[in-house]
N, C-alpha and C positions, 0 to 999 in steps of 0.2 A: 712572698708572691707564689712561691713552689708551692705550698698546702693547698693553694687557690686553685692554681691550675690544674693539680691532681682531683682535687674535687669533683671541678666541671667536667674531666675527663672521665671520672667516676660515673655524674651524673649523666653523661651523654652514654656512656656503652649501659647502662640500666634501661635506657630509653631505649636505645636499639635492640636491647634484648626482648622488652617488652612487645615492641611493636612485631619481632619474630614469633614471638608465643603467640600474640594475638592471630597474625596472620597463617601459622599453623593451624590454631583453634579452628579459625573460619573455614579453611582449606579441608579437613575432617569432617566439619559438622557439614556443609556441601557435599561433600563426598558420601558421607552417610544419607542425608536428603535423597541424592543421586539416585540410590540403590533404591530407595523406597518408592521414587518418581519411575514407574517403569513406561514405557511406551503404550503399553495397553492402558495403563491407569491415567496417561493424560489423556489418550484420546476419548477414553469411557467417560472422564471428568468433563471434559471441555464439549461433549458430545450431550451431557447432561445440561451443560450452561446453556448451549444451542437450541435445545429442547424447549428449555424454561425463561430464556433471556429475553423478554420483551421490552420493546421501550427503545432500545438502542440506546448507542453512548454511553453515559453516567449510569443509566439502570443494569446495562449489561455487565460493565465496571464492579457494579456491587456486589452482583453474583459472583463473579469471578473471585473478589475479594473474600465474600465468604467461601467460598471449595478450597481456594490456593491457601489463605492465610488461617481462618478459623479452624475449617475442618479438617484437611488435610496437614497443614503445618508445613508445607513445601517452603514458603518462603515469609520471612519478617516484615511488620508493618512498614519499615522504611525501604525494605526492599521494592514493596510493592507500589509503594510511593514513588520511587525510580522509575518503576515499569511503566507506569502509569505517566508520568511527565516526559519518558523519554517518547513514549507512544503519540503523544500529544505534540511533540515537537517535530517529529518526523510528519512525509505526506503520506496521505489514506486515512484509515478509520481508525480511531484511537482505541477501539477495542481488539480489532485484529492486529493490530500493532502490539499491543500490551499481550495478547495471547500468544503471538509470535515469540515475542521475548522471554514471557513465563517458560515458555518449554523448551527454548535454545538455553535459557540458563542452566534448566534441571537436564535437560539429554543431548544438548547439543542441536547439530541439525536436523535429524532424525526427530528428536523431540520438538523442534519448532513445527517440523511437516505436519505429525501425526497431531498435534495439538491445535492447529488451524484447520486441518483437515477434518477432525473431529467436531471444531465449534462451525463450521460453513456449510457442513453435510446438511443436517435435518432441515435449517432453511431454504437449502437450493434446493433440495425435492420438493420440499411443500411447495413452493416458489414457481418450480419447473410445473406441478400438478396443475394449480390453480390457472396457468400460464394456458396449460391444455384446453381447460374447462372454461375459458374466460368467455368466449361467444356465447357459450351454452349458459353462463350463468348471465350475462346480459340480456338475454331471449327471456329470462324468467319474470314473472311481474314481481312489483315494486323494487325491483333491483337497481333501477336507475336511483329512486329516492335512499335507497341503502347507501350507494356509492356517493351521492351528495352529502351524505351525513359525514362518511368516510374524511371527504374531502375536505370539509369543514373542521374536522378536528385535525386533519393533517396540519392546516393552515394554523391552526391554533399552536399547535405543538411547536410549530418550525419557529412562530412568533415568540414564542415563551424561551426557545431554544436561544435564540437571537437574543433577546432580552438578558438573560443571564451570562451569555458569552461578553456581552457588551459591557455589562456591570464589573467584570474581571479584566477586559484586556482593553478598554476606551476608558483610561483614565487622565489624559490630560487634556488643554483647551483646543490644542490643534486637531487633535484626534477626533474631539466630538466635532469640530467643524468640517473636517473632511469625510467623516460617516455622511453631515447633512448635504454636501455637495456629490458625494456618489450616490447618494440616493436621490437627489436629482438627476444626475448622470443618466441613473439607468430609467427611471418610472417618466420622466420629461423629453429626456435627447435622446432616448432609445439606443445607449451605450450599450456595448458588449459586456460581459463578464470579465472578459480578459482583458479588456481595454481599460476598465476602471481596475483591477487589480494590479496592472504593471503600472499605470500611472499612480494609483496610492502609492506604490512601493517605491516609485522615485520619488515623489514629493515625501514622505517617511524618510527615505536616505538623505534628502537635502536640508532638510528641518534637522535631525539628529548629528548630520556632521557641522550643521552651522552651532549648536550647542557645545557640539564637543570641543569645537576652537574656541569657542566664547570662554570656555572654562577649563580648557586644557593647563594654563597656566598653574591656576590655583589646585588642581588635584595632583599636578606634577609637584609645586611641592610639598600638600600635603602629604602626598605618597614617600616622596625623599626623608622628609621627617619622619614617617612611620619607620622606613625601615630600617635609618639611623638607630631609632632608638630601639628596637627588635635585634640588631646588630649586638647594640652595646648590652642588652640586657641577657641573651643567649650567644656566648659567642663561641657557636659549634661551626668547626671547618669542615666543609666538605671538599673533596678534590673534584677536580673538573670533568666531567663525562666526556668519554674517548666520541669522538664524533661518528658518527653512524657511518658505515660505509656501504653502499648500493653497489650492486654486480648486476648485470643486465648483459643479456647475449641474445642471439638467434641463431636457430639453425635451421639451412637452406639445402636443398638438393635441385640440381640441373636437371630436370625432367622433360627440358624439349628436344635435346638430341636422342633420347631414348624413345621418347614417343614420335618423332619423327622417321627413325629405323623403324621402328614397330610396323608405322602405317606404309612405308615402302615396302617393308617384306609380304604386308599383307596382300598388297595392288599386284606384285609381280605373282604369289600362290595362286592367285585366281585361274581359275581352269577356262579355257575356252567353251563357250553354251554350243552344245548340241542342238540338232535340230529337235528333237524333243522337248530339251529345256524351252526350246524358241516356243514350239507351240503352248507347251505349259505357260509361257510368260503372258503369250497373247490373250490365252483365256483368263488371266489372273488380272491382264491389262482392262476387259471386258468388264469384269463382276467388280473390281478396285472401286470405281468411282462410286456404285450404288453402297458397297461395304462401309467405305471410309466415311462416307455421308451420314450410314447409318450410326458409326460410333462417333462421329460428330452431334451428332442431335440427342444419342444418350447422352454423352459427356458434356453437354452444354451446359444444362441445368446445375449439374453437380460442382460444375468450375465457378458458374455465377455465384452458387452460395455457397462454395467456400471462399471466393472474393471477399463476399459480401461479411461475412463469419470474421475474416481476418480483420478488414476496413473497421469493424465494428471492436475488436479486439486491441484494436491500435489505438482507436479513439478513446476507453475507458483506461488502457495502461498510460496513455498521456495525461489524462485527468489524474490518475490515482499518482504519478509522479510527481506532478507540482503545484495540486493543492492540497495546504494545510487546514486544518480546523475540524475534520471530521466528516462525517456523512452527509450533515445537513449543507455544508458550504459545497459539497460537490454537486447538490441536484441543479443549481441554476444553470451549471455549466454542463450536464451530462441534458438538461431541457434543452438549451441553446445548439447543441451537438445534434442530437436526435431528433428534435421536434422542427426547430428554427432552420437549421442548413441541409440535413440530409431528407428533411420528411419523412422519415420510417414511420413516426409516430403520429398522431393528434394530440391536441392539446389534453383531449380528455381522456384518451389512453394513457399517457403520463401521467395524469394526476391520478388515475387509478392504481398505476404502478405503485405511485409513492404511496399511497394509502394502503396496498397489501405490502408494501414494505413495512409501514408501521404495526399492523394488525400480527403480522407474522412474528415467531421469535427469531432472535439473531440480531446483527448488526442491520441499520437504518439501509444501506446500500445494496442489502441484497434484492432490491429493486433491479440492479441490474440484470439480474437474471431472468426476470420476466420480459426487460427491453430484448436482452438475447434471443430468448427464445421467438418472440413476436417478430422480431427482423429475422433471423436466420436459424431457427428450429431447434434442436435439440445442442447441435454443434455451436449455434450463437449465444446459448446461455451456460455450456461448460466456458468458453473462452472467455465472455464478457464477466462473470464470476472469479475467475483466475486472475 
């Protein structure tokens, strides 16, 4: 029995040595790649993708793969597949998430910021220019027919995207039934997108939990048998990991007494007003209402536009934080907020924005730049894009 134990122990050491060697090699490889992937190189590479990547979604991902994997060699194929899978599993656009992951993997937070900025910059500038001259374009002859053709093409592209997504994601009978019920609720019952998504999620949780309870015992028995066989085959003893300790603290300063003391000193130190100062104050009081009214009239449009831009940014932030599946999934929610709830855009303007997002390079959701500019100008375009 002793030689057998010695052989098993030797095999375990050799396996640990191989794992350490592989980890060191991977670390050196990533370090070497990070030297070649400079911040300027990341920015220029994704700037090129932002200029030439039309179609959004999987079309843009294919452009990213050609440059990152095939041309530059920054990532291997399975690393890029992990980036795409992670981008699709997180809320927001899949292409934007993949770009951020690649930049972070190569150069950290600065690489992620440079990659995403280079990717979004061309399409954002193009969309702002189109939004500026939108009214002029609409006044040209035959422009109405041109946008009608764009809108028909956009509807076809959204339908094809929905069909492709459905083939890969809707695989069970209850999902197909839920798909039909959601369609009926939206089209005939006028249910909102948020209501349909929340109810569908709750139904999915209920059905999946019921199926898990039904097959829990069988899966537990199979898992126990598999673990027993694995322990019998490889009897490797690993020590128990020490529990992690989390330290937390807070830093507070008592500023109230100091503030009260300073306020009292300021009140005591105020000199008595002279007659000359009183006369000046009377003159200021006479001109005060007019000057304050002028300042208020000047600042009112600025404050109103700033509040409108912030509310628009909050809407897009909320939609991007809770929506999974890419830009096409966000389009109905954006329409519900911008057109139906707040009436910032008409249905025709929103359809034109969606069409322009399709014919411009970059992600489909760059239509948010157009919406932001139409609602709150350049500031709204920047906040909606970010």
